[in-house]
N, CA, C, O and the ligand as a Tripos MOL2 file, in Angstrom:
@<TRIPOS>MOLECULE
protein
  281   279    71     0     0
PROTEIN
NO_CHARGES

@<TRIPOS>ATOM
      1 N           0.8490   -1.1980    0.0000 N.3       1 MET1
      2 CA          0.0000    0.0000    0.0000 C.3       1 MET1
      3 C           0.8840    1.2490    0.0000 C.2       1 MET1
      4 O           1.7310    1.4300    0.8750 O.2       1 MET1
      5 N           0.6730    2.0780   -0.9740 N.am      2 SER2
      6 CA          1.4740    3.2960   -1.0360 C.3       2 SER2
      7 C           0.8000    4.4110   -0.2470 C.2       2 SER2
      8 O          -0.4250    4.4520   -0.1240 O.2       2 SER2
      9 N           1.5860    5.2780    0.2650 N.am      3 ILE3
     10 CA          1.0550    6.3970    1.0370 C.3       3 ILE3
     11 C           0.8500    7.5930    0.1070 C.2       3 ILE3
     12 O           1.7910    8.1150   -0.4890 O.2       3 ILE3
     13 N          -0.3770    7.9920    0.0080 N.am      4 SER4
     14 CA         -0.7060    9.1220   -0.8480 C.3       4 SER4
     15 C          -1.0170   10.3440    0.0000 C.2       4 SER4
     16 O          -1.6880   10.2420    1.0270 O.2       4 SER4
     17 N          -0.5410   11.4720   -0.4210 N.am      5 THR5
     18 CA         -0.8280   12.6990    0.3220 C.3       5 THR5
     19 C          -1.7810   13.5990   -0.4530 C.2       5 THR5
     20 O          -2.0080   14.7500   -0.0790 O.2       5 THR5
     21 N          -2.3310   13.0660   -1.5280 N.am      6 THR6
     22 CA         -3.2500   13.8670   -2.3130 C.3       6 THR6
     23 C          -4.5930   13.9830   -1.6200 C.2       6 THR6
     24 O          -4.9830   13.0920   -0.8650 O.2       6 THR6
     25 N          -5.2890   15.0510   -1.8630 N.am      7 ALA7
     26 CA         -6.6090   15.2770   -1.2790 C.3       7 ALA7
     27 C          -7.6540   15.1200   -2.3760 C.2       7 ALA7
     28 O          -8.3220   16.0750   -2.7730 O.2       7 ALA7
     29 N          -7.7700   13.8990   -2.8450 N.am      8 GLU8
     30 CA         -8.6460   13.6480   -3.9900 C.3       8 GLU8
     31 C         -10.1220   13.7720   -3.6470 C.2       8 GLU8
     32 O         -10.9670   13.9130   -4.5310 O.2       8 GLU8
     33 N         -10.4190   13.7180   -2.3740 N.am      9 GLN9
     34 CA        -11.8180   13.8040   -1.9880 C.3       9 GLN9
     35 C         -12.3400   15.2350   -2.0590 C.2       9 GLN9
     36 O         -13.4850   15.4880   -1.6850 O.2       9 GLN9
     37 N         -11.5420   16.1560   -2.5210 N.am     10 GLY10
     38 CA        -12.0040   17.5250   -2.7010 C.3      10 GLY10
     39 C         -11.8110   18.3640   -1.4640 C.2      10 GLY10
     40 O         -10.8560   18.1770   -0.7100 O.2      10 GLY10
     41 N         -12.7210   19.2850   -1.2640 N.am     11 VAL11
     42 CA        -12.6050   20.2030   -0.1390 C.3      11 VAL11
     43 C         -12.7610   19.4530    1.1700 C.2      11 VAL11
     44 O         -13.7480   18.7460    1.3780 O.2      11 VAL11
     45 N         -11.8100   19.6050    2.0260 N.am     12 LEU12
     46 CA        -11.8590   18.9310    3.3090 C.3      12 LEU12
     47 C         -12.7030   19.7330    4.2900 C.2      12 LEU12
     48 O         -12.6670   20.9620    4.3420 O.2      12 LEU12
     49 N         -13.4500   18.9790    5.0500 N.am     13 GLU13
     50 CA        -14.2530   19.5830    6.0890 C.3      13 GLU13
     51 C         -13.3980   19.6980    7.3400 C.2      13 GLU13
     52 O         -12.9150   18.6980    7.8710 O.2      13 GLU13
     53 N         -13.2200   20.9060    7.7960 N.am     14 HIS14
     54 CA        -12.3990   21.0970    8.9870 C.3      14 HIS14
     55 C         -13.2810   21.1330   10.2220 C.2      14 HIS14
     56 O         -13.9060   22.1480   10.5300 O.2      14 HIS14
     57 N         -13.3190   20.0230   10.9150 N.am     15 ARG15
     58 CA        -14.1870   19.9520   12.0920 C.3      15 ARG15
     59 C         -13.4340   19.6120   13.3660 C.2      15 ARG15
     60 O         -14.0040   19.6680   14.4560 O.2      15 ARG15
     61 N         -12.1610   19.2600   13.2440 N.am     16 LEU16
     62 CA        -11.3790   18.9770   14.4470 C.3      16 LEU16
     63 C         -10.9210   20.2940   15.0650 C.2      16 LEU16
     64 O         -10.5650   21.2390   14.3600 O.2      16 LEU16
     65 N         -10.9360   20.3350   16.3790 N.am     17 THR17
     66 CA        -10.5470   21.5560   17.0690 C.3      17 THR17
     67 C          -9.3900   21.2720   18.0240 C.2      17 THR17
     68 O          -8.9340   20.1360   18.1450 O.2      17 THR17
     69 N          -8.9320   22.3080   18.6890 N.am     18 ALA18
     70 CA         -7.8310   22.1590   19.6480 C.3      18 ALA18
     71 C          -8.2350   21.2620   20.8080 C.2      18 ALA18
     72 O          -7.3780   20.7600   21.5360 O.2      18 ALA18
     73 N          -9.5440   21.0570   20.9830 N.am     19 ALA19
     74 CA        -10.0190   20.1970   22.0700 C.3      19 ALA19
     75 C          -9.9290   18.7190   21.7080 C.2      19 ALA19
     76 O         -10.0300   17.8550   22.5790 O.2      19 ALA19
     77 N          -9.7390   18.4300   20.4150 N.am     20 ASP20
     78 CA         -9.6180   17.0430   19.9800 C.3      20 ASP20
     79 C          -8.1650   16.6140   20.1000 C.2      20 ASP20
     80 O          -7.2630   17.2540   19.5590 O.2      20 ASP20
     81 N          -7.9600   15.5240   20.8170 N.am     21 ARG21
     82 CA         -6.5970   15.0990   21.1520 C.3      21 ARG21
     83 C          -6.2710   13.7040   20.6290 C.2      21 ARG21
     84 O          -7.1310   12.8250   20.5720 O.2      21 ARG21
     85 N          -5.0270   13.5290   20.2550 N.am     22 CYS22
     86 CA         -4.5460   12.2380   19.7850 C.3      22 CYS22
     87 C          -4.7320   11.1700   20.8580 C.2      22 CYS22
     88 O          -4.3890   11.3790   22.0210 O.2      22 CYS22
     89 N          -5.2810   10.0240   20.4550 N.am     23 ASP23
     90 CA         -5.4900    8.9270   21.3970 C.3      23 ASP23
     91 C          -4.1780    8.3230   21.8810 C.2      23 ASP23
     92 O          -4.1480    7.6520   22.9120 O.2      23 ASP23
     93 N          -3.1020    8.5550   21.1510 N.am     24 SER24
     94 CA         -1.8290    7.9350   21.5030 C.3      24 SER24
     95 C          -0.9490    8.8270   22.3710 C.2      24 SER24
     96 O          -0.3050    8.3450   23.3030 O.2      24 SER24
     97 N          -0.9190   10.1430   22.0670 N.am     25 CYS25
     98 CA          0.0400   10.9930   22.7740 C.3      25 CYS25
     99 C          -0.5680   12.2580   23.3600 C.2      25 CYS25
    100 O           0.0940   12.9730   24.1110 O.2      25 CYS25
    101 N          -1.8230   12.5410   23.0250 N.am     26 GLY26
    102 CA         -2.4550   13.7110   23.6120 C.3      26 GLY26
    103 C          -2.1940   15.0190   22.8940 C.2      26 GLY26
    104 O          -2.6560   16.0710   23.3350 O.2      26 GLY26
    105 N          -1.4560   14.9680   21.7870 N.am     27 ALA27
    106 CA         -1.2540   16.1730   20.9900 C.3      27 ALA27
    107 C          -2.5450   16.5070   20.2480 C.2      27 ALA27
    108 O          -3.4700   15.6960   20.1940 O.2      27 ALA27
    109 N          -2.5970   17.6980   19.6820 N.am     28 GLN28
    110 CA         -3.8050   18.0700   18.9460 C.3      28 GLN28
    111 C          -4.0440   17.1190   17.7810 C.2      28 GLN28
    112 O          -3.1280   16.7890   17.0290 O.2      28 GLN28
    113 N          -5.2950   16.6850   17.6470 N.am     29 ALA29
    114 CA         -5.6400   15.7120   16.6130 C.3      29 ALA29
    115 C          -5.9060   16.3970   15.2770 C.2      29 ALA29
    116 O          -6.5740   17.4280   15.2100 O.2      29 ALA29
    117 N          -5.3750   15.8080   14.2330 N.am     30 TYR30
    118 CA         -5.6260   16.2940   12.8800 C.3      30 TYR30
    119 C          -6.2110   15.1940   11.9970 C.2      30 TYR30
    120 O          -6.5880   15.4420   10.8520 O.2      30 TYR30
    121 N          -6.2820   13.9930   12.5310 N.am     31 ILE31
    122 CA         -6.8110   12.8800   11.7670 C.3      31 ILE31
    123 C          -7.8430   12.1390   12.6130 C.2      31 ILE31
    124 O          -7.6090   11.8330   13.7820 O.2      31 ILE31
    125 N          -8.9900   11.8610   11.9960 N.am     32 ALA32
    126 CA        -10.0340   11.0990   12.6630 C.3      32 ALA32
    127 C         -10.3740    9.8980   11.8020 C.2      32 ALA32
    128 O         -10.6230   10.0330   10.6040 O.2      32 ALA32
    129 N         -10.3850    8.7170   12.4190 N.am     33 ALA33
    130 CA        -10.7240    7.5020   11.6960 C.3      33 ALA33
    131 C         -11.8680    6.8090   12.4150 C.2      33 ALA33
    132 O         -11.8530    6.6720   13.6390 O.2      33 ALA33
    133 N         -12.8650    6.3700   11.6440 N.am     34 GLU34
    134 CA        -13.9770    5.6620   12.2520 C.3      34 GLU34
    135 C         -13.7700    4.1650   12.0780 C.2      34 GLU34
    136 O         -13.7000    3.6570   10.9590 O.2      34 GLU34
    137 N         -13.6730    3.4720   13.2010 N.am     35 VAL35
    138 CA        -13.4330    2.0310   13.1890 C.3      35 VAL35
    139 C         -14.4540    1.3590   14.0890 C.2      35 VAL35
    140 O         -14.5650    1.6890   15.2700 O.2      35 VAL35
    141 N         -15.1970    0.4160   13.5280 N.am     36 ASN36
    142 CA        -16.2160   -0.3140   14.2750 C.3      36 ASN36
    143 C         -17.1950    0.6290   14.9730 C.2      36 ASN36
    144 O         -17.6450    0.3590   16.0870 O.2      36 ASN36
    145 N         -17.5160    1.7270   14.3130 N.am     37 GLY37
    146 CA        -18.5180    2.6370   14.8430 C.3      37 GLY37
    147 C         -18.0130    3.6260   15.8700 C.2      37 GLY37
    148 O         -18.7760    4.4660   16.3470 O.2      37 GLY37
    149 N         -16.7350    3.5430   16.2210 N.am     38 SER38
    150 CA        -16.1960    4.5240   17.1530 C.3      38 SER38
    151 C         -15.0880    5.3240   16.4710 C.2      38 SER38
    152 O         -14.3900    4.8230   15.5900 O.2      38 SER38
    153 N         -14.9460    6.5520   16.8920 N.am     39 GLU39
    154 CA        -13.9970    7.4320   16.2470 C.3      39 GLU39
    155 C         -12.6720    7.4620   16.9890 C.2      39 GLU39
    156 O         -12.6240    7.6540   18.2040 O.2      39 GLU39
    157 N         -11.6100    7.2690   16.2420 N.am     40 LEU40
    158 CA        -10.2690    7.3610   16.8020 C.3      40 LEU40
    159 C          -9.6410    8.6480   16.3200 C.2      40 LEU40
    160 O          -9.7780    9.0180   15.1550 O.2      40 LEU40
    161 N          -8.9460    9.3340   17.2240 N.am     41 LEU41
    162 CA         -8.3120   10.5970   16.8660 C.3      41 LEU41
    163 C          -6.8050   10.4560   16.9660 C.2      41 LEU41
    164 O          -6.2810    9.8300   17.8870 O.2      41 LEU41
    165 N          -6.1220   11.0490   16.0030 N.am     42 PHE42
    166 CA         -4.6620   10.9810   15.9940 C.3      42 PHE42
    167 C          -4.0630   12.3150   15.5850 C.2      42 PHE42
    168 O          -4.6460   13.0600   14.7980 O.2      42 PHE42
    169 N          -2.9040   12.6010   16.1250 N.am     43 CYS43
    170 CA         -2.1320   13.7310   15.6540 C.3      43 CYS43
    171 C          -1.5520   13.3620   14.2830 C.2      43 CYS43
    172 O          -1.6890   12.2250   13.8340 O.2      43 CYS43
    173 N          -0.9120   14.3150   13.6310 N.am     44 ALA44
    174 CA         -0.3640   14.0420   12.3010 C.3      44 ALA44
    175 C           0.6600   12.9060   12.3550 C.2      44 ALA44
    176 O           0.7020   12.0470   11.4740 O.2      44 ALA44
    177 N           1.4820   12.9190   13.4040 N.am     45 HIS45
    178 CA          2.5210   11.9040   13.5360 C.3      45 HIS45
    179 C           1.9330   10.5000   13.6650 C.2      45 HIS45
    180 O           2.3200    9.5930   12.9280 O.2      45 HIS45
    181 N           0.9990   10.3200   14.5980 N.am     46 HIS46
    182 CA          0.4310    8.9930   14.8120 C.3      46 HIS46
    183 C          -0.5540    8.6190   13.7120 C.2      46 HIS46
    184 O          -0.7210    7.4390   13.4040 O.2      46 HIS46
    185 N          -1.2000    9.6070   13.1240 N.am     47 GLY47
    186 CA         -2.0740    9.3150   11.9880 C.3      47 GLY47
    187 C          -1.2980    8.6680   10.8690 C.2      47 GLY47
    188 O          -1.7330    7.6740   10.2880 O.2      47 GLY47
    189 N          -0.1460    9.2370   10.5700 N.am     48 ARG48
    190 CA          0.7050    8.6580    9.5180 C.3      48 ARG48
    191 C           1.2360    7.2870    9.9360 C.2      48 ARG48
    192 O           1.3340    6.3680    9.1240 O.2      48 ARG48
    193 N           1.5740    7.1730   11.2100 N.am     49 LYS49
    194 CA          2.1500    5.9250   11.7130 C.3      49 LYS49
    195 C           1.1550    4.7670   11.5910 C.2      49 LYS49
    196 O           1.5300    3.6540   11.2240 O.2      49 LYS49
    197 N          -0.1180    5.0420   11.9040 N.am     50 TYR50
    198 CA         -1.1250    3.9780   11.9100 C.3      50 TYR50
    199 C          -1.9600    3.9370   10.6440 C.2      50 TYR50
    200 O          -2.8270    3.0760   10.4960 O.2      50 TYR50
    201 N          -1.7030    4.8610    9.7330 N.am     51 GLU51
    202 CA         -2.5730    4.9700    8.5660 C.3      51 GLU51
    203 C          -2.6770    3.6720    7.7800 C.2      51 GLU51
    204 O          -3.7700    3.2480    7.4050 O.2      51 GLU51
    205 N          -1.5450    3.0530    7.5360 N.am     52 GLU52
    206 CA         -1.5590    1.8560    6.6960 C.3      52 GLU52
    207 C          -2.4280    0.7590    7.2940 C.2      52 GLU52
    208 O          -3.1680    0.0850    6.5770 O.2      52 GLU52
    209 N          -2.3380    0.5810    8.6130 N.am     53 LYS53
    210 CA         -3.1530   -0.4340    9.2800 C.3      53 LYS53
    211 C          -4.6220   -0.0300    9.3230 C.2      53 LYS53
    212 O          -5.5150   -0.8370    9.0660 O.2      53 LYS53
    213 N          -4.8480    1.2290    9.6520 N.am     54 LEU54
    214 CA         -6.2250    1.6590    9.8580 C.3      54 LEU54
    215 C          -7.0200    1.7840    8.5770 C.2      54 LEU54
    216 O          -8.2290    1.5570    8.5700 O.2      54 LEU54
    217 N          -6.3510    2.1420    7.4950 N.am     55 ARG55
    218 CA         -7.0590    2.3230    6.2300 C.3      55 ARG55
    219 C          -7.8510    1.0910    5.8350 C.2      55 ARG55
    220 O          -8.9100    1.2040    5.2180 O.2      55 ARG55
    221 N          -7.3520   -0.0790    6.1810 N.am     56 SER56
    222 CA         -8.0080   -1.3220    5.7630 C.3      56 SER56
    223 C          -9.2420   -1.6320    6.6020 C.2      56 SER56
    224 O         -10.1010   -2.4050    6.1760 O.2      56 SER56
    225 N          -9.3390   -1.0410    7.7860 N.am     57 VAL57
    226 CA        -10.4640   -1.3510    8.6600 C.3      57 VAL57
    227 C         -11.3710   -0.1490    8.9150 C.2      57 VAL57
    228 O         -12.5130   -0.3080    9.3460 O.2      57 VAL57
    229 N         -10.8600    1.0510    8.6480 N.am     58 ALA58
    230 CA        -11.6460    2.2480    8.9240 C.3      58 ALA58
    231 C         -12.7670    2.4140    7.9050 C.2      58 ALA58
    232 O         -12.5730    2.2020    6.7080 O.2      58 ALA58
    233 N         -13.9340    2.7930    8.3950 N.am     59 THR59
    234 CA        -15.0590    3.0380    7.5020 C.3      59 THR59
    235 C         -15.0530    4.4840    7.0120 C.2      59 THR59
    236 O         -15.6970    4.8120    6.0160 O.2      59 THR59
    237 N         -14.3340    5.3270    7.7080 N.am     60 SER60
    238 CA        -14.1460    6.6840    7.2080 C.3      60 SER60
    239 C         -12.7830    7.1900    7.6650 C.2      60 SER60
    240 O         -12.2480    6.7660    8.6900 O.2      60 SER60
    241 N         -12.2440    8.1040    6.8770 N.am     61 TRP61
    242 CA        -10.9190    8.6220    7.1820 C.3      61 TRP61
    243 C         -10.9430   10.1250    6.9570 C.2      61 TRP61
    244 O         -11.1690   10.6040    5.8460 O.2      61 TRP61
    245 N         -10.7060   10.8480    8.0280 N.am     62 HIS62
    246 CA        -10.7990   12.3000    7.9670 C.3      62 HIS62
    247 C          -9.4260   12.8830    8.2820 C.2      62 HIS62
    248 O          -8.8860   12.6840    9.3700 O.2      62 HIS62
    249 N          -8.8800   13.5910    7.3280 N.am     63 ASP63
    250 CA         -7.5010   14.0650    7.4550 C.3      63 ASP63
    251 C          -7.4400   15.5840    7.3100 C.2      63 ASP63
    252 O          -7.7760   16.1380    6.2630 O.2      63 ASP63
    253 N          -7.0090   16.2380    8.3710 N.am     64 GLU64
    254 CA         -6.8760   17.6990    8.3250 C.3      64 GLU64
    255 C          -5.4250   18.1300    8.4220 C.2      64 GLU64
    256 O          -5.1310   19.2720    8.7770 O.2      64 GLU64
    257 N          -4.5320   17.2300    8.1130 N.am     65 THR65
    258 CA         -3.1160   17.5710    8.2500 C.3      65 THR65
    259 C          -2.6830   18.6540    7.2590 C.2      65 THR65
    260 O          -1.6010   19.2260    7.3900 O.2      65 THR65
    261 N          -3.5400   18.9310    6.2620 N.am     66 ASP66
    262 CA         -3.2160   20.0140    5.3470 C.3      66 ASP66
    263 C          -3.1670   21.3510    6.0730 C.2      66 ASP66
    264 O          -2.5390   22.3030    5.6100 O.2      66 ASP66
    265 N          -3.8410   21.4060    7.2230 N.am     67 ARG67
    266 CA         -3.8370   22.6510    8.0070 C.3      67 ARG67
    267 C          -2.4340   22.9370    8.5490 C.2      67 ARG67
    268 O          -2.0810   24.0910    8.7940 O.2      67 ARG67
    269 N          -1.6430   21.8860    8.7320 N.am     68 LEU68
    270 CA         -0.2920   22.0690    9.2680 C.3      68 LEU68
    271 C           0.6380   22.6840    8.2350 C.2      68 LEU68
    272 O           1.6620   23.2720    8.5830 O.2      68 LEU68
    273 N           0.2780   22.5480    6.9680 N.am     69 LEU69
    274 CA          1.1350   23.0220    5.8880 C.3      69 LEU69
    275 C           0.7720   24.4250    5.4470 C.2      69 LEU69
    276 O           1.5180   25.0720    4.7120 O.2      69 LEU69
    277 N          -0.3820   24.8890    5.9030 N.am     70 ALA70
    278 CA         -0.8710   26.1950    5.4480 C.3      70 ALA70
    279 C          -0.0310   27.3290    6.0240 C.2      70 ALA70
    280 O          -0.2990   28.4980    5.7470 O.2      70 ALA70
    281 ZN         -0.0080   11.4030   18.6100 Zn       71 ZN71
@<TRIPOS>BOND
     1     1     2 1
     2     2     3 1
     3     3     4 2
     4     3     5 am
     5     5     6 1
     6     6     7 1
     7     7     8 2
     8     7     9 am
     9     9    10 1
    10    10    11 1
    11    11    12 2
    12    11    13 am
    13    13    14 1
    14    14    15 1
    15    15    16 2
    16    15    17 am
    17    17    18 1
    18    18    19 1
    19    19    20 2
    20    19    21 am
    21    21    22 1
    22    22    23 1
    23    23    24 2
    24    23    25 am
    25    25    26 1
    26    26    27 1
    27    27    28 2
    28    27    29 am
    29    29    30 1
    30    30    31 1
    31    31    32 2
    32    31    33 am
    33    33    34 1
    34    34    35 1
    35    35    36 2
    36    35    37 am
    37    37    38 1
    38    38    39 1
    39    39    40 2
    40    39    41 am
    41    41    42 1
    42    42    43 1
    43    43    44 2
    44    43    45 am
    45    45    46 1
    46    46    47 1
    47    47    48 2
    48    47    49 am
    49    49    50 1
    50    50    51 1
    51    51    52 2
    52    51    53 am
    53    53    54 1
    54    54    55 1
    55    55    56 2
    56    55    57 am
    57    57    58 1
    58    58    59 1
    59    59    60 2
    60    59    61 am
    61    61    62 1
    62    62    63 1
    63    63    64 2
    64    63    65 am
    65    65    66 1
    66    66    67 1
    67    67    68 2
    68    67    69 am
    69    69    70 1
    70    70    71 1
    71    71    72 2
    72    71    73 am
    73    73    74 1
    74    74    75 1
    75    75    76 2
    76    75    77 am
    77    77    78 1
    78    78    79 1
    79    79    80 2
    80    79    81 am
    81    81    82 1
    82    82    83 1
    83    83    84 2
    84    83    85 am
    85    85    86 1
    86    86    87 1
    87    87    88 2
    88    87    89 am
    89    89    90 1
    90    90    91 1
    91    91    92 2
    92    91    93 am
    93    93    94 1
    94    94    95 1
    95    95    96 2
    96    95    97 am
    97    97    98 1
    98    98    99 1
    99    99   100 2
   100    99   101 am
   101   101   102 1
   102   102   103 1
   103   103   104 2
   104   103   105 am
   105   105   106 1
   106   106   107 1
   107   107   108 2
   108   107   109 am
   109   109   110 1
   110   110   111 1
   111   111   112 2
   112   111   113 am
   113   113   114 1
   114   114   115 1
   115   115   116 2
   116   115   117 am
   117   117   118 1
   118   118   119 1
   119   119   120 2
   120   119   121 am
   121   121   122 1
   122   122   123 1
   123   123   124 2
   124   123   125 am
   125   125   126 1
   126   126   127 1
   127   127   128 2
   128   127   129 am
   129   129   130 1
   130   130   131 1
   131   131   132 2
   132   131   133 am
   133   133   134 1
   134   134   135 1
   135   135   136 2
   136   135   137 am
   137   137   138 1
   138   138   139 1
   139   139   140 2
   140   139   141 am
   141   141   142 1
   142   142   143 1
   143   143   144 2
   144   143   145 am
   145   145   146 1
   146   146   147 1
   147   147   148 2
   148   147   149 am
   149   149   150 1
   150   150   151 1
   151   151   152 2
   152   151   153 am
   153   153   154 1
   154   154   155 1
   155   155   156 2
   156   155   157 am
   157   157   158 1
   158   158   159 1
   159   159   160 2
   160   159   161 am
   161   161   162 1
   162   162   163 1
   163   163   164 2
   164   163   165 am
   165   165   166 1
   166   166   167 1
   167   167   168 2
   168   167   169 am
   169   169   170 1
   170   170   171 1
   171   171   172 2
   172   171   173 am
   173   173   174 1
   174   174   175 1
   175   175   176 2
   176   175   177 am
   177   177   178 1
   178   178   179 1
   179   179   180 2
   180   179   181 am
   181   181   182 1
   182   182   183 1
   183   183   184 2
   184   183   185 am
   185   185   186 1
   186   186   187 1
   187   187   188 2
   188   187   189 am
   189   189   190 1
   190   190   191 1
   191   191   192 2
   192   191   193 am
   193   193   194 1
   194   194   195 1
   195   195   196 2
   196   195   197 am
   197   197   198 1
   198   198   199 1
   199   199   200 2
   200   199   201 am
   201   201   202 1
   202   202   203 1
   203   203   204 2
   204   203   205 am
   205   205   206 1
   206   206   207 1
   207   207   208 2
   208   207   209 am
   209   209   210 1
   210   210   211 1
   211   211   212 2
   212   211   213 am
   213   213   214 1
   214   214   215 1
   215   215   216 2
   216   215   217 am
   217   217   218 1
   218   218   219 1
   219   219   220 2
   220   219   221 am
   221   221   222 1
   222   222   223 1
   223   223   224 2
   224   223   225 am
   225   225   226 1
   226   226   227 1
   227   227   228 2
   228   227   229 am
   229   229   230 1
   230   230   231 1
   231   231   232 2
   232   231   233 am
   233   233   234 1
   234   234   235 1
   235   235   236 2
   236   235   237 am
   237   237   238 1
   238   238   239 1
   239   239   240 2
   240   239   241 am
   241   241   242 1
   242   242   243 1
   243   243   244 2
   244   243   245 am
   245   245   246 1
   246   246   247 1
   247   247   248 2
   248   247   249 am
   249   249   250 1
   250   250   251 1
   251   251   252 2
   252   251   253 am
   253   253   254 1
   254   254   255 1
   255   255   256 2
   256   255   257 am
   257   257   258 1
   258   258   259 1
   259   259   260 2
   260   259   261 am
   261   261   262 1
   262   262   263 1
   263   263   264 2
   264   263   265 am
   265   265   266 1
   266   266   267 1
   267   267   268 2
   268   267   269 am
   269   269   270 1
   270   270   271 1
   271   271   272 2
   272   271   273 am
   273   273   274 1
   274   274   275 1
   275   275   276 2
   276   275   277 am
   277   277   278 1
   278   278   279 1
   279   279   280 2
@<TRIPOS>SUBSTRUCTURE
     1 MET1         2 RESIDUE 1 A MET
     2 SER2         6 RESIDUE 1 A SER
     3 ILE3        10 RESIDUE 1 A ILE
     4 SER4        14 RESIDUE 1 A SER
     5 THR5        18 RESIDUE 1 A THR
     6 THR6        22 RESIDUE 1 A THR
     7 ALA7        26 RESIDUE 1 A ALA
     8 GLU8        30 RESIDUE 1 A GLU
     9 GLN9        34 RESIDUE 1 A GLN
    10 GLY10       38 RESIDUE 1 A GLY
    11 VAL11       42 RESIDUE 1 A VAL
    12 LEU12       46 RESIDUE 1 A LEU
    13 GLU13       50 RESIDUE 1 A GLU
    14 HIS14       54 RESIDUE 1 A HIS
    15 ARG15       58 RESIDUE 1 A ARG
    16 LEU16       62 RESIDUE 1 A LEU
    17 THR17       66 RESIDUE 1 A THR
    18 ALA18       70 RESIDUE 1 A ALA
    19 ALA19       74 RESIDUE 1 A ALA
    20 ASP20       78 RESIDUE 1 A ASP
    21 ARG21       82 RESIDUE 1 A ARG
    22 CYS22       86 RESIDUE 1 A CYS
    23 ASP23       90 RESIDUE 1 A ASP
    24 SER24       94 RESIDUE 1 A SER
    25 CYS25       98 RESIDUE 1 A CYS
    26 GLY26      102 RESIDUE 1 A GLY
    27 ALA27      106 RESIDUE 1 A ALA
    28 GLN28      110 RESIDUE 1 A GLN
    29 ALA29      114 RESIDUE 1 A ALA
    30 TYR30      118 RESIDUE 1 A TYR
    31 ILE31      122 RESIDUE 1 A ILE
    32 ALA32      126 RESIDUE 1 A ALA
    33 ALA33      130 RESIDUE 1 A ALA
    34 GLU34      134 RESIDUE 1 A GLU
    35 VAL35      138 RESIDUE 1 A VAL
    36 ASN36      142 RESIDUE 1 A ASN
    37 GLY37      146 RESIDUE 1 A GLY
    38 SER38      150 RESIDUE 1 A SER
    39 GLU39      154 RESIDUE 1 A GLU
    40 LEU40      158 RESIDUE 1 A LEU
    41 LEU41      162 RESIDUE 1 A LEU
    42 PHE42      166 RESIDUE 1 A PHE
    43 CYS43      170 RESIDUE 1 A CYS
    44 ALA44      174 RESIDUE 1 A ALA
    45 HIS45      178 RESIDUE 1 A HIS
    46 HIS46      182 RESIDUE 1 A HIS
    47 GLY47      186 RESIDUE 1 A GLY
    48 ARG48      190 RESIDUE 1 A ARG
    49 LYS49      194 RESIDUE 1 A LYS
    50 TYR50      198 RESIDUE 1 A TYR
    51 GLU51      202 RESIDUE 1 A GLU
    52 GLU52      206 RESIDUE 1 A GLU
    53 LYS53      210 RESIDUE 1 A LYS
    54 LEU54      214 RESIDUE 1 A LEU
    55 ARG55      218 RESIDUE 1 A ARG
    56 SER56      222 RESIDUE 1 A SER
    57 VAL57      226 RESIDUE 1 A VAL
    58 ALA58      230 RESIDUE 1 A ALA
    59 THR59      234 RESIDUE 1 A THR
    60 SER60      238 RESIDUE 1 A SER
    61 TRP61      242 RESIDUE 1 A TRP
    62 HIS62      246 RESIDUE 1 A HIS
    63 ASP63      250 RESIDUE 1 A ASP
    64 GLU64      254 RESIDUE 1 A GLU
    65 THR65      258 RESIDUE 1 A THR
    66 ASP66      262 RESIDUE 1 A ASP
    67 ARG67      266 RESIDUE 1 A ARG
    68 LEU68      270 RESIDUE 1 A LEU
    69 LEU69      274 RESIDUE 1 A LEU
    70 ALA70      278 RESIDUE 1 A ALA
    71 ZN71       281 GROUP 0 **** ****
């Protein structure tokens, strides 16, 4: 599985806030993945780290890491 950084899904909905925290380290979350009906939040670092595994099981993938590049 290759890692793509393209935003092919079009305009991203920015709904994560400073109150949303990474489940792994507590940093601000920029990625939200829905797995088995529950939402997991990750910072950019952990989102990338777990992306390959989660992509296969997540029913939705929400990525706001483009905000870090702005
Ligand atoms: Zn993290």
